[in-house]
N, C-alpha and C positions, 0 to 999 in steps of 0.2 A: 179815048182810052178809059176803061173803067178802073176806078181806084178802089182797092180793097181796104176796108177799115181794119185797123190794127186792134186786136183784142188785148185789153189790159187785164192783168192778173193781180188781184189783191188778196193778200193773206190776212185772214181775220183770226186773231189769237184770242180765245176766250180763256182768261186766267181766273181760275176758281181757287179761293183761298179761305183759310180760317182767319178769324180776327187776330190782330197783333202778330201777323206773320210777315211783316215787311211788305205787304202787298202794295201799299201806297208808294213806298220807295221804288218798287219795281215798276209801278205806273209811271213815275217820274223818269225812270231809267229809259223806258221805251219812248216817252214823250220827247226825250232829248235827241232821238234819232231824227235825221232829216227827211225820212221817208214814212214817218208814222203819225197816225192820228190816234191820240189816247182818249179813251172814254172811261169815265169814273162811275161805276155801279149803275149801269143803265136800267137795271131791273129793280132798283131800290124803291122807286115810287109805287110800282105795282105791288111790291111786297108790303109796304105800309098800308096800302088800300086793303090788301087781303087780310091783314091782321086786325084791322078796325081799331077798337078801343083796347085791344090786348097789349098794344105797344104804345108807350107814351114818349114822344120826342118833342122838343121845344119848337120844331119846325114842321111838324106833320101837316098841318093845314096848308102852309105855304107850299110844301112839296106837292100836295094833291091839286091845289088850284093854280100853281105856277105864279102866284102873286107874291112878290118879296115882302118881308116885314118892313116896317117903316124905317128901321135903322140900317137897312141893306138895299136901298133902292138903287144904289150905284151898281149893284150886282144883279140887276134885273134880268139881263140876258141869260145868266146861269140858271136862275129860277125858271124862266120860260123854257129853257132847253130841256128841263126835266119832264115836260109834257110830251116830248117825243118818245116814240117807242124804240125798242132796241133796233128793229128793222130800219126805222127812219134815221137813227143815229149812224148806223152802218152805211146807209145809202149816202148820207152827207159826206162821210169820210171817203167813200169810194169815188165820189164825184170830183174830188180834188185830184187834179192830174199829177201832182207831185207826190201823192201818198200811195204807196203800194203795200203798206202794212197798217192794219187797224188793231189796236190793243184794247180789249174790253176787260176791265177789272170787275170781277163779280165776287160777292160773298157766297160761300158755299151754301148757306141756308136759303139763298134765293133760287136754288137750282130747280125747284118744283115749277117755277114760272117759265122754264126753258124747255122747248120741245126737242129732245135729243134725237128723236126718230127722224124728224123732218128738218132739223136745224132751223134757223130763222129764215123766213121768206125774204131774203135780202136782195131786192131789186135795186136798180139804179134809176133815180128820179130825174136825171139830167138828160133831156131828149137829144142834146147835141153829142152825147158820148154814151151810147147804149151798148157798146161791146165790152162788157166787163165780166170777168170770171172771178167769183169769190171762192176762196178755198178756206174752209173753216178748220181750225186746229185748236186743240185744248191743252192747256197747261195747268196742272194741279200743283199748287204751292202749299206744301204741308209744313207743319211745325210741331215739335214735341208738345203734347197737351199740357205737360207740367209747366212749360214756359208760357203757354197761352193762359192758363188759369192763375198764374202767379200774380197777375194784376187784379184779380177779383178780390173783393173784400167780403168774406163769408160767402153767402150764396149768390151775391150779385156784384157786378163791377160798378165803377164810379158813375156809369151812365144808367144804372138800373137794370141792366141785362141780367136775367137769371141764368145761372150756370147749368144749362141743360146740354145734353150731347149735341142737339141741333145748333145751339148758340156757340158752343165750343168749335164746331165746324168740321171736326175730323170725320165723324160718322157720315155727314152729308157728302164729304169728299169721296169716301168709299162708295157711296151710292152713285155718285157721278161716274166714278171709274167703272163701276159695274154696268151702268147704262151704256157707256161708250164701248165697252168690250162686248156687250151682248148684241150689238146691232148685227143683223143678219148678213150684211155684205160689207166689204171693206170700204167701198165708196158708194155714196148715194148722190145722184145728180138730179137736180130739179131745175127745169128751164122756165123762166118767166118771160113776159113780153119784153123786158128790158135788160135782163142780165141772167147769167148762169150762176147758181150757188152750188158749190161742191163740198162735200164733207170728206176730209182726209182722216178717216177714223183709224187708220194705221198709225197715225201720229198722236199719241196720248203721252205727253211728256210730264214726268213727275219730277218735282224740284223741291228739295228740302231747304227751307229758308236759312237754316243754320249753316249749311254748306255754302249758300250764297254769301252770307256775311263773312265766312272764313276765307273764301277765295273768290271775290267778286268777278274779277276779270276772267279767270279760267272757267268759272261756273256759267257766267253770261255767254261766253264764247261757245261753250259746249251746248248750252240751251238753245242759242240761236241756230246752231248747226242742226240740232235735233228738230227744230221747227222749220227748217228749210229756208232760213233767211240769213243774209250776211251779218256778221257781228260788226258793230261800229264802236270805236273807242270812246266816242262821246257819251256812251251809255253809262259810263262810270261816274260822271259828275253832273250836277245840275245846280241851278241857282237856289239860294235859300228864299224863304217866304212863300206866299201863296202862288199857285200855278194856274195857268189858263184852263187846264183840264179838270181842276178841282170841282167836285160837286159842291153845291151851295151850302152844304152842311159842314164844310171843311173847318170852319172856325170853332166848331164844337169838338172836333175829333183829331185834327191834324197838327196840333200845337208842336209836338215833338219833332215830327218829320219835317215841318216847315223850318226848323232850325238846322236841318242837315244840308250838306252841300254835295253829297254823293256817297258812293260805296267806298269804304276804306277798311283795309285789313286791320285785324285786332292788334297787330304789332305796331301800328301807328298810334300815336297819342290821340285818341278819339275826342278828347276834351276840346281840341281846337276846332272841331266840327260841331260838337254838342257841348258848348261851354257850360250849360247849366245842368248837365247830366252827371250823376255820380253812380257808381256801382251800388246796387241795392240787393241785399240778400233777403228773400221773402219767405215767410212761413205759409205753407199751403193749409188753409183752414179746413178742419174736418168735414164741414158741410159741402166742400167741393169734391170730396173723394168719390161720391157716386158718379159724377160726371167724368172724373178721371178714369174710373174703372170701366165705364162704357166706351170711352174714347181711345184708350191706350191700345187695345187689340187692333183697332182699325189703323192707328198710326203705325204700329209695328209692321202690319202687312204692307201698307203703302210705302213706308220708308225702305223696305226691302226691295221695292221695285224701282227706286231711283237709280239713275245711271251709275252714280258713284258706288252704291251698294253692290250693284251687279258687277262692276269692274274691280271692286276692292280685292286686292291680293293678286292682281295681274291676270294671266290667262286662266280659263276655266280649270279648276283643280281636280276635276273628276276624271278618273281613268275610264269610267263608264258614264256617259251622259245621263243615263237613267237615274243615277244617284243624286242628281240635282233636285229630283222631285220625290225623294224617299219619304214614306210615312213612318212615323216613330210611335211606339207605345210608351206612355208614361202614366203610372198609377201610384198615387200616394195613399196608402191604406189608412182609413180613419180620417182622411182630410178631403180627398176628392175621389170621384169615380175614375177608374182607369179609362183613358181615351187615346185615340189614335190622332196624331196631329202631323201636319207637314213639317219637314225638317227646319224650315225657316222660322216656325213658330214653336218649336220644341224648346222647353225650358225646364230647369230644375230649380226648385225654391232655394234661395240663398241660405235659408235656415236648415236645409237638408244636411244630414250628417256627412254625405259624400263631399259636400262643399266645405263644411266646417272642419273636417279632419280626414278626408279620404276614408271614411268609416263605411266600408261596403265590401261586398265580395262579388265575383263575376265569373262568367263562363263564356267561352267562344264556341259557336256551333257552326256546322257545315250542312248545307242543303244540297243533296245530290238527287237528281232524277226523281223528284217527288217524295224524297225521304230525308229525314234528319238523322245524321250519323251519330251513333252512340248517345242518343238523347237521354236515356234513362241514367247512364253513368254520369253524364255531365250534371244533370239535375240532382242526383244523389250527392255529388261532390259539392254542389252549391249549397245544399241544405246542411251538409256537414260543416262547411265553412261558416255558415250563418250560426250554427249551434256553437261552434268554437268561439265565435265572436260574441256570443251571449245575446243574440237578437231576441230570443224568447224570454229574456229575464227582466224586461223593462215594463211589465204589465201592459205591453202594447200588443197589437195584432200583427202577426206575420203572414205574408202570403203563403198559401199552401201550394203543394205540387200541382193539384188539379187547376188551381187558379193561374199558375204560371204557364202550364201547358195550354190552357185555353187562350190566354193573352198572346202567347207565341203563335199559335195557329191563326189567331185573328189578324195579327199584323202581317204575317206572311201572306195570308189570303188577300188582304187589302192592297198589298204591293204586287200581287200576282206572281209571287216567287215560288218556283217549284224546282229550280236547278240553278247552279252557278251562283249561290248566295252564301254570305257569311253573316252570322248574327252575333252581336255583342250583347249579352244579357247581364244586367247589373241589378243586384239587390242591395239597397242601402238600409242602414238602421232606421232611416226615415227622418221626418222633419222634427226639429226641436221647437219649443215655444220661446226660447231665448238663445242668443248666441253663446255657445260654450262647447267644449269637447266632452263635457260630462254626459254620459248616457242616461242619467236620471232625468234629463230634460226631454228625452224622447218619450212622449206619452201618447202618440197617435198610432203609429204602425209603420211598417216597412214601405219603402218606395221601390217600385219595380220599373226598370227602364229597359226597353227592348229596342235595339238599334240594328235593323237589317240593312245590308248593302249588297249590291251586285258585285261579287268578287270571285269570278271563276279562277281556278288555279292556273289554267292554261293562259299564257300571255301576261300574267301578272307581273308588275314591275317590282313588287316587294320580294318575291322569291322566284328564282329561275330554276326550275326543277330538272332542267336538261343540262344547261351550261354550268350551273352551280354558282356558288357565292364565295366571297372572300371574307375572312375574319381576322381581327386582331385580338390579342389578349388585353384585357382591361386592367387598369391599376385599381379599380373599384372592386372590393371583395364582396362576395355574396353574404348576406346577413345570415347568421346561424340561428337555430331554433331558440337559443337563449335570448335573442333580441326580437326579431319578427319572424315567426315560423313560416317558411315558404309552403308548408303543407296546408296552410290556410290560403285559399286562392283569393287574396285580399287586394284592395285597390291602393295600398300604400306602395306605389311603384317607383318612387324616386331612386331606390336601389337599382332598378333596371334602367331607368331613364339616363342616369349619369354615364353608364358604359355606352349606351346608344349614342350619346353626344360625342363620346370619344371616337366611336366608329364613324360617325358622320364627318368629323373633322379629318379623320385619316382617309376618308374617301372609300371606305369599305362598307360591307352590308350590315354586319353585326359584330358583337364583341363576345369573346369567351370570358366567363367570370370564374375566378378561383375562390375556394373557401379560405378561411383564415389560416389554414396550414399549407396553402399553396396547391392543393389538389383541384382538378377541374370539377366545377359544379354543373355548368351548362352554359348557354349563351344568355344574353340579356332578355331573350324572348322565348327560347325553346330549350328542349332537351337535346343532348348531343350523343352521337355514337361514333365508334371507329371500328374498322376491321383490320386486325393485325396481319402479319405475314404468314400466320398459320390458318388464316381464314376464320378466326374466332371473332364474333360480333360482341363488342364490349360497350358498356355505358356506365357512367359514374353511378355509384350508389346514391340514393336519394336523401342523404343526410342533410344537405344544404340546398336542395332544390325541390321543386314540385314533382312528385311522381306522376308524370303526365299520362293522360288516357291514351294518346297516340304512342307514347313511349312503350306502354305495356302492350298495346296492340302489335307493335313491331316485334317485341320480344316473343309474343305468341306466334306471329307469322314466321319468324325465324325457326322456331321449333317445328312448325308445320313443313317448312322448306328444307329441313335437316341442316340448318346452319347453326353450328355450335355457338352458345352465348355465354357471357360472363358479366356479372354485375359486381363491380368492386371500385375502390378508389383508383383514379387514374391521374397521372401527372401530365403536364402540358407537353413534355418531351415525347410521351407516347402518342400524342396526337400529331406532333410534327412528323414522326416517322411512320405513321400508319399508312396502310395500303389504300384505305378508303375512309372518308369521314362524311357524315351527313347529320342534319338536324331534323327534329320531328316536332310537329305542333299541329293543332287543328287548322290553323290558317293556311300554312304552307305544305302540310302533309310531310313528305320526305324530300328534303332539299340537299343535294350534294354540296360538299365544301371542297373547293379546289385549291385553296391558298390560306395559310395561317401565318401571320407575322413574317411574311416574306418567304416562307417555305412552300414549295409546290407539293401538293398532296398526291401520293401514288405515282403512277407513271404518266407524266405529262399533264397532270391536273385534269384528267378526264373522269367522267362519272364511272364508278366501278361496277363490276358485274353483279356483286351482291346487292348494291344499291338499286340497280335496275330491276333485279328479281323482286326485291321487296316492294318497290314502287308499283310494279305491275300487279303484284298480289294485292296490295292495298287498295288499288282502284276497283277490284272486284268485290270488296267487302260490302258496299251498300246493297248489293243484290243478294247477299247471303242472308239466310234466316238468322234473326237474333242480333244483327249488327246495326240495324237502322229502324226508325219508326216511320211508318207510312203517314204521309200528310193526308188530312181529310180532303174530299173533293171541294173545289171552289165553284161557286156559281158566277 
């Protein structure tokens, strides 16, 4: 009878990290597993050789020769171990029948010594056990570069390392991620005479070390699952003092981690595990800022790819999955050139007036079938609002209409949007040079933010233009022109948000807002219309509300359709008893209202005939001359 040899599968985890990112603690965590061989920086010796005299270490010569210093002869085996290559170290671990996981701790700056295209040629040098399959996986351990740099003194740390982006490690981590993602195939297999080495490039796990410290058990469990290995509870603790897997340089670097006994949540008194450690608040020296500026964008990108960041907030919040990858335009005139950025990297300066005091104006735009509806009217209103807010009076530079149009076309083209899109266009007073609400500190220019999203009106959850929506009347009154004039389309929206909160609590769609005398102004987000029992279309006068562009368009359409209209002050009771009610706005167009404060509107709460006629006529407007602006062709 012929006996078939059993193939052993070994998972090789290459952990790439920045310095001071708890990588040694993670090494000890994996060493504590009963199935793992832990390897400490197997590329370090090659890195020292490659740097020559550029890097001074008290142990450089010993690392290169493998000969221990006189005071560390007892650690001879550890020094000699450094003469082995990464491939040889992995071969040794794979030869151990009890080990099915090999954990290699690497510094990110060593990555140029690793061939990501071929992986390492990891064969098995044990002739009695040559049926081994190695599966290589990569774990990127990241940390906020502010925390990494906090231990540096001026431009160098206590060990003499200069604070370059390469030394900080975040930029090399991004390079590693790029290398892993750019491989042509998901799996590359190389067969040697003794073993098979396989790259599982679909598994690139990103782990934020701060998340690991905050929730060790949960984070380690999830990380093991992502790496395809079982979690073991003994990964949480380890013995204090030196470890068998330590590189021979440990006594120069690992003093603090040698005092630790495991991962412990911050809610536990950590002093019992780190008895000589106290909380230290550090000043980041100005000489470190260039390295921080270079590292932070890479960290922001990588941090957004961690599992916790991707899952934060529960299920995907996007009605349209394309909105997960939207490109946004942001331009601070006089400070930076306008640019298009991914939504995950879009940011407004905290000194910007919109952050300091909601000091901005905005417009909503709709894109239909290659056209932007009422673009000129919206941009004219934007400029009027900016003038009313005095944006031009600060000796600063304001975006012009041609500049705004160009940026708008540019970002729509970048997203490939020609239909079914909504755009939120915001113009702020711009950045201040110091924190204040005072406009005299705005000396640069306005900031333009253009946020496009895929939001077709059909099937939208915000507005149901067939079945209709329910409203309550809010206790919050609409602000009069004597306080904050609604005819300025401004970003001070707390007066609108509070009624919306009431609607949310009541389980309805929106809230009707009354003016100070109790007459209907509109809803928290839209203008509002009713049709009375004589078939007259009525809407509140615009004393306390924005005279909306869609509102005026509907009044014009009604005249075209021979529907009589009336604009006057209207009470809430008139809406209760109306035959039809609907709201108007750029986002939702014309939306039927079927219920207000427990009263069913019209006959059975159905969409009325006049509402239907106006909706149908409104949908034809983008094709009519003069109602929409044609988008330029996209390449």
